[in-house]
C-alpha positions as CSV (number, residue, x, y, z in Angstrom):
1,M,-143.4,-127.2,146.5
2,I,-144.6,-129.0,143.4
3,F,-148.1,-129.2,144.8
4,S,-148.0,-125.4,145.6
5,T,-146.9,-124.9,142.0
6,L,-149.9,-126.9,140.7
7,L,-152.3,-125.0,142.9
8,T,-150.9,-121.7,141.7
9,F,-151.2,-122.7,138.0
10,F,-154.9,-123.7,138.6
11,I,-155.5,-120.4,140.4
12,G,-154.2,-118.5,137.3
13,H,-156.4,-120.7,135.1
14,L,-159.5,-120.0,137.0
15,L,-158.8,-116.2,137.0
16,G,-158.1,-116.2,133.3
17,D,-160.9,-118.5,132.1
18,F,-163.7,-117.6,134.5
19,Y,-163.2,-114.3,136.3
20,F,-161.4,-112.2,133.6
21,Q,-163.5,-113.6,130.8
22,S,-167.1,-112.3,130.5
23,A,-169.9,-114.4,129.3
24,A,-170.0,-112.4,126.1
25,L,-166.3,-112.9,125.4
26,A,-166.6,-116.6,126.1
27,V,-169.1,-116.8,123.1
28,Q,-167.4,-114.2,120.9
29,K,-163.9,-115.8,121.0
30,D,-165.4,-118.9,119.1
31,H,-166.4,-116.6,116.2
32,S,-163.9,-113.7,116.2
33,I,-160.1,-113.9,116.0
34,P,-159.6,-110.5,117.7
35,R,-161.7,-111.7,120.6
36,L,-159.8,-115.0,120.7
37,L,-156.5,-113.1,120.9
38,Q,-157.9,-110.8,123.5
39,H,-158.8,-113.7,125.7
40,S,-155.4,-115.3,125.1
41,L,-153.7,-112.1,126.2
42,M,-155.9,-111.8,129.3
43,Y,-155.2,-115.5,130.1
44,L,-151.5,-115.0,129.8
45,I,-151.6,-111.9,132.2
46,S,-153.7,-113.9,134.7
47,M,-151.4,-116.9,134.6
48,V,-148.2,-114.9,135.0
49,G,-149.9,-112.5,137.4
50,G,-151.0,-115.5,139.5
51,T,-147.5,-116.9,139.8
52,L,-145.6,-113.7,140.5
53,P,-146.8,-113.0,144.1
54,V,-145.9,-116.6,145.1
55,F,-142.9,-117.6,143.1
56,G,-141.6,-114.3,141.7
57,S,-140.1,-114.7,138.2
58,S,-139.1,-118.4,138.6
59,L,-142.3,-119.7,137.0
60,I,-142.8,-117.1,134.2
61,L,-141.6,-119.6,131.5
62,P,-143.9,-122.5,132.6
63,A,-146.8,-120.0,132.9
64,F,-146.1,-118.9,129.4
65,L,-146.1,-122.5,128.2
66,I,-149.4,-123.1,129.8
67,S,-150.8,-120.0,128.1
68,V,-149.5,-121.2,124.8
69,G,-151.2,-124.6,125.3
70,H,-154.4,-122.8,126.3
71,Q,-154.2,-120.8,123.1
72,I,-153.7,-123.9,121.0
73,I,-156.8,-125.6,122.5
74,D,-159.0,-122.5,122.1
75,G,-157.7,-121.9,118.6
76,S,-158.5,-125.5,117.7
77,K,-162.0,-125.1,119.1
78,F,-162.3,-121.9,117.0
79,L,-161.5,-123.8,113.8
80,L,-163.9,-126.6,114.6
81,V,-166.7,-124.0,115.3
82,Q,-165.9,-122.3,112.0
83,K,-166.2,-125.6,110.1
84,G,-169.5,-126.4,111.8
85,L,-168.1,-129.5,113.5
86,L,-169.3,-128.4,117.0
87,K,-173.0,-128.3,117.5
88,P,-174.8,-126.1,120.1
89,I,-176.5,-129.2,121.5
90,Q,-173.1,-130.5,122.5
91,E,-172.4,-127.4,124.6
92,A,-172.0,-129.3,127.9
93,V,-169.7,-132.0,126.4
94,I,-167.6,-129.3,124.6
95,Y,-167.3,-127.3,127.8
96,L,-166.2,-130.3,129.9
97,V,-163.7,-131.6,127.3
98,D,-162.3,-128.1,126.9
99,Q,-161.7,-127.7,130.7
100,L,-160.3,-131.3,130.9
101,L,-157.7,-130.5,128.2
102,H,-156.7,-127.2,129.9
103,G,-156.3,-129.1,133.1
104,L,-154.1,-131.8,131.4
105,V,-151.9,-129.0,130.0
106,I,-151.4,-127.6,133.5
107,I,-150.7,-131.0,134.9
108,G,-148.3,-131.8,132.0
109,V,-146.3,-128.7,132.5
110,T,-146.1,-129.4,136.3
111,V,-144.9,-132.9,135.7
112,Y,-142.3,-131.5,133.3
113,L,-141.1,-129.2,136.1
114,M,-140.7,-132.2,138.4
115,E,-138.3,-133.8,135.8
116,S,-136.5,-130.6,134.8
117,S,-133.6,-128.8,136.5
118,L,-135.5,-125.5,136.6
119,S,-135.0,-123.8,139.9
120,I,-138.3,-122.9,141.6
121,T,-138.2,-120.7,144.7
122,Y,-140.9,-118.9,146.7
123,L,-140.9,-115.1,146.7
124,P,-139.0,-114.1,149.9
125,E,-141.5,-111.4,150.7
126,T,-144.4,-113.8,150.5
127,T,-142.8,-116.4,152.7
128,H,-141.8,-113.8,155.2
129,F,-145.3,-112.3,155.3
130,L,-146.9,-115.8,155.9
131,R,-144.3,-116.6,158.5
132,L,-145.4,-113.5,160.5
133,L,-149.0,-114.8,160.3
134,N,-147.8,-118.3,161.2
135,G,-149.4,-119.5,157.9
136,D,-148.5,-122.3,155.5
137,I,-148.3,-121.3,151.9
138,T,-149.7,-124.5,150.6
139,V,-152.8,-124.2,152.9
140,V,-153.3,-120.6,151.8
141,L,-153.1,-121.5,148.1
142,S,-155.5,-124.4,148.7
143,W,-158.1,-122.1,150.2
144,V,-157.7,-119.4,147.5
145,L,-158.2,-122.1,144.8
146,I,-161.2,-123.7,146.3
147,L,-162.9,-120.4,147.1
148,L,-162.3,-119.3,143.5
149,L,-163.6,-122.7,142.3
150,I,-166.9,-122.7,144.1
151,V,-168.1,-119.4,142.8
152,Q,-167.9,-118.7,139.1
153,P,-166.5,-122.1,137.8
154,C,-169.1,-124.2,139.7
155,S,-172.0,-121.9,138.8
156,I,-171.1,-122.0,135.1
157,T,-170.5,-125.8,135.1
158,I,-173.9,-126.4,136.7
159,K,-175.6,-124.1,134.3
160,K,-174.0,-125.7,131.2
161,V,-174.4,-129.4,132.4
162,L,-178.0,-129.0,133.4
163,N,-179.1,-126.6,130.6
164,H,-180.7,-129.6,128.7
165,Y,-182.9,-130.4,131.8
166,R,-183.9,-126.8,132.4
167,P,-187.7,-126.5,132.7
168,R,-189.3,-124.8,129.7
169,N,-191.4,-122.6,132.0
170,E,-188.5,-121.5,134.2
171,A,-188.9,-117.9,133.0
172,V,-192.2,-117.9,134.9
173,V,-190.6,-119.5,137.9
174,E,-187.9,-116.8,138.0
175,E,-190.6,-114.0,138.0
176,D,-191.8,-115.3,141.3
177,G,-188.4,-114.7,143.0
178,L,-185.5,-112.3,143.1
179,P,-183.4,-112.0,139.9
180,N,-180.4,-114.3,140.0
181,A,-181.2,-115.3,143.5
182,G,-180.9,-119.0,142.7
183,A,-177.3,-118.6,141.6
184,L,-176.4,-116.5,144.7
185,I,-178.1,-119.1,147.0
186,G,-176.1,-121.8,145.3
187,V,-172.8,-119.9,146.0
188,F,-173.7,-119.4,149.7
189,E,-174.7,-123.0,149.9
190,R,-171.3,-124.2,148.6
191,I,-169.5,-121.8,150.9
192,F,-171.4,-123.2,153.9
193,I,-170.8,-126.8,152.8
194,L,-167.1,-126.0,152.4
195,L,-166.9,-124.5,156.0
196,M,-168.7,-127.6,157.4
197,L,-166.4,-129.9,155.6
198,S,-163.3,-128.1,156.9
199,A,-164.8,-128.4,160.5
200,N,-165.7,-132.1,160.0
201,Q,-169.3,-131.2,160.7
202,F,-170.8,-133.4,158.0
203,T,-174.3,-133.7,159.5
204,A,-174.7,-129.9,159.5
205,I,-174.7,-130.0,155.7
206,G,-178.1,-131.5,155.7
207,F,-179.6,-128.4,157.4
208,V,-178.7,-126.0,154.7
209,L,-180.0,-128.4,152.0
210,T,-183.2,-128.7,154.0
211,A,-183.6,-124.9,154.4
212,K,-183.1,-124.5,150.6
213,S,-185.8,-127.1,149.9
214,I,-188.2,-125.4,152.3
215,A,-187.8,-122.1,150.4
216,R,-188.8,-123.8,147.2
217,Y,-191.4,-126.2,148.7
218,N,-194.4,-124.8,146.9
219,K,-192.8,-124.9,143.5
220,I,-191.3,-128.3,144.1
221,S,-194.7,-129.7,145.1
222,E,-196.5,-128.1,142.1
223,S,-194.1,-128.9,139.3
224,P,-192.4,-132.3,139.1
225,Q,-190.3,-131.0,136.2
226,F,-188.9,-128.2,138.4
227,A,-188.5,-130.6,141.3
228,E,-186.2,-132.9,139.2
229,Y,-184.2,-129.9,137.9
230,Y,-183.9,-128.5,141.4
231,L,-182.7,-131.9,142.8
232,L,-180.2,-132.3,140.0
233,G,-178.8,-128.9,140.6
234,T,-178.5,-129.4,144.3
235,L,-176.8,-132.8,144.0
236,L,-174.4,-131.6,141.4
237,S,-173.5,-128.5,143.4
238,T,-172.9,-130.6,146.5
239,L,-170.9,-133.2,144.5
240,L,-168.7,-130.5,143.0
241,I,-167.7,-128.9,146.3
242,V,-167.2,-132.3,148.1
243,I,-165.0,-133.7,145.3
244,S,-163.1,-130.4,145.1
245,Y,-162.5,-130.3,148.8
246,F,-161.1,-133.8,149.1
247,I,-158.9,-133.4,146.0
248,I,-157.4,-130.1,147.1
249,F,-157.1,-130.8,150.8
């Protein structure tokens, strides 16, 4: 049950920090207290809302504690930005450290639950529904988490980590293709890899990577800078989904 609790907390985190937070709000909360409070409220709603369908009201207090920890981290980041101690060039490092700290808060609260006497129970309606479908609640939560993870969080992580390596003439590159097609292709690529991993068809993963390379063959052959950026993006995308799969499952 503790693992299911951890999965549920991370689902709430992904919803609050990636899906219910726009790109504009992600920037504005570092410069505006009202925007910071807006994000904190949305995160609290996401965290509590993520636990209610699975555990009912038994995890409201831990979810609230995680939200408070999230607010403290974001508030500290806000103060550092206001004092000019965080530079834009450090965006990738700041992002990764920020997510690491949020993850540690979630793990810390979960460990506390293991040591506490707090009674944790599944919502009867949820367990009854899954029993009718012959489903396991931990497996369902694992799939929900990894599907949420490979869309927005992975896309944002890849963009931030590789922003420094982005070709200067990428605007020209994007004009030759569909708008935002690259990001959408990346999402489908990760979904396909996930399905192949779950079916133990590891060799099939190479086919989708090959097809993706063929689609970009002309640009890869013409621009070494783009080829390196493309390779980094593909490798990082694949690495994220493979690591996530083996950690969660």
